C-alpha positions as CSV (number, residue, x, y, z in Angstrom):
1,M,-25.4,20.2,72.3
2,Q,-23.7,17.6,70.5
3,P,-23.3,18.7,66.4
4,F,-23.9,15.9,64.1
5,T,-23.8,16.6,60.3
6,I,-26.0,14.4,58.1
7,A,-24.5,15.7,54.2
8,V,-27.1,15.4,51.8
9,V,-25.2,14.6,48.3
10,A,-26.6,15.2,44.8
11,G,-25.6,16.6,41.6
12,A,-27.6,15.6,38.8
13,R,-31.8,16.1,38.0
14,P,-33.1,12.7,39.4
15,N,-31.8,13.5,42.7
16,F,-32.5,16.8,43.2
17,M,-36.3,15.5,43.1
18,K,-34.9,12.5,45.5
19,I,-33.5,15.0,47.9
20,A,-36.2,16.9,48.4
21,P,-38.4,14.9,51.2
22,I,-35.1,13.6,52.7
23,V,-34.0,17.2,53.7
24,R,-37.7,18.2,54.6
25,A,-38.0,15.3,57.0
26,L,-34.1,15.9,58.7
27,N,-35.3,19.6,58.5
28,A,-38.4,18.7,60.3
29,R,-36.5,16.7,63.5
30,K,-34.2,19.1,64.1
31,T,-37.0,20.4,66.7
32,D,-36.8,16.8,68.6
33,A,-32.8,16.6,68.2
34,A,-32.6,19.7,69.8
35,A,-34.4,18.8,72.8
36,A,-32.2,15.1,72.6
37,G,-29.1,17.6,72.8
38,I,-27.9,17.0,69.4
39,D,-27.1,20.1,67.1
40,L,-28.8,18.3,63.7
41,R,-27.1,20.3,60.7
42,V,-28.4,19.2,57.0
43,P,-26.2,20.7,54.2
44,I,-26.6,20.0,50.9
45,V,-23.6,19.4,48.7
46,H,-23.8,19.9,44.8
47,T,-21.6,18.3,42.9
48,G,-21.8,20.3,40.0
49,Q,-22.9,17.4,37.5
50,H,-25.9,19.3,36.7
51,Y,-25.0,23.1,36.2
52,D,-27.4,24.2,33.6
53,E,-30.2,26.3,35.3
54,N,-32.6,23.9,33.5
55,M,-31.2,21.5,35.0
56,S,-30.2,22.5,38.4
57,E,-31.6,25.4,39.9
58,V,-35.1,25.0,38.8
59,F,-35.5,21.8,41.1
60,F,-34.1,23.9,44.1
61,R,-36.5,26.5,43.9
62,E,-39.9,24.5,42.7
63,L,-38.9,21.8,45.5
64,A,-38.0,23.9,48.0
65,I,-34.8,22.7,48.7
66,P,-32.0,24.8,50.6
67,T,-29.4,26.2,49.1
68,P,-26.6,24.2,48.8
69,V,-23.8,24.5,51.1
70,H,-21.2,23.3,49.7
71,H,-20.6,23.3,45.3
72,L,-18.0,21.1,43.9
73,E,-18.4,22.3,40.2
74,V,-17.5,18.6,39.2
75,G,-18.7,19.4,35.9
76,S,-18.7,17.2,32.6
77,G,-16.7,13.9,31.8
78,S,-16.3,10.5,32.0
79,H,-17.6,8.3,34.5
80,A,-13.8,8.0,35.5
81,E,-13.2,11.6,35.5
82,Q,-16.3,12.7,37.2
83,T,-16.3,9.6,40.5
84,A,-12.6,11.2,40.5
85,R,-12.9,14.5,41.4
86,I,-16.5,14.2,43.2
87,M,-14.2,11.9,45.5
88,M,-11.4,14.5,45.8
89,H,-13.9,17.0,46.2
90,C,-15.8,15.5,48.9
91,E,-12.9,14.6,50.7
92,K,-12.2,18.3,51.4
93,V,-15.8,19.0,52.2
94,S,-16.1,16.0,54.8
95,Q,-12.9,17.6,56.8
96,D,-15.4,20.5,57.6
97,Y,-17.6,18.0,59.7
98,R,-17.5,16.3,62.8
99,K,-19.6,13.4,61.7
100,K,-18.8,12.3,58.0
101,N,-22.3,10.7,57.0
102,P,-23.4,11.4,53.4
103,I,-26.9,9.9,52.5
104,L,-26.6,8.9,48.6
105,E,-28.9,8.3,45.9
106,P,-28.1,6.5,43.4
107,L,-26.2,8.5,40.5
108,Q,-23.3,6.6,39.9
109,E,-20.3,8.9,39.9
110,V,-22.0,10.4,43.2
111,T,-22.4,6.8,45.0
112,M,-19.7,5.2,44.0
113,A,-17.2,8.4,45.0
114,T,-19.0,9.0,48.3
115,E,-19.7,5.8,49.4
116,G,-15.8,4.6,49.3
117,R,-14.7,8.0,50.7
118,S,-17.1,7.5,53.5
119,R,-15.9,3.6,54.3
120,L,-12.8,4.6,54.5
121,R,-13.8,7.3,56.9
122,G,-15.5,4.9,59.3
123,G,-18.8,6.2,58.0
124,F,-22.3,5.1,56.6
125,T,-24.5,5.4,53.7
126,C,-27.9,4.8,52.8
């Protein structure tokens, strides 16, 4: 089977609520993808901008979002600092995957950092 990875990147409370239905929909299509010869992989990449139990883990539990495969541990900082750390860490994570097509949510740091990296690598964002 041909592996195809869609890394779902999120790191702050509003994004966790937005990715839950996206991840469920993608995971629901794995059987159809397999029938077409595609090994659909949907890893969650947590940037770590919100790292408190009540700002992060609680949403994963209550919304039944799978545990993140990667945790970038970006932490707090200015917009520029967080963006730079996300870009550096996402570059390393993306090298783990054959396809580099992150789905982005509109948190400024995540969107700016991962969209720029994706476009440099010939990927796409939505």
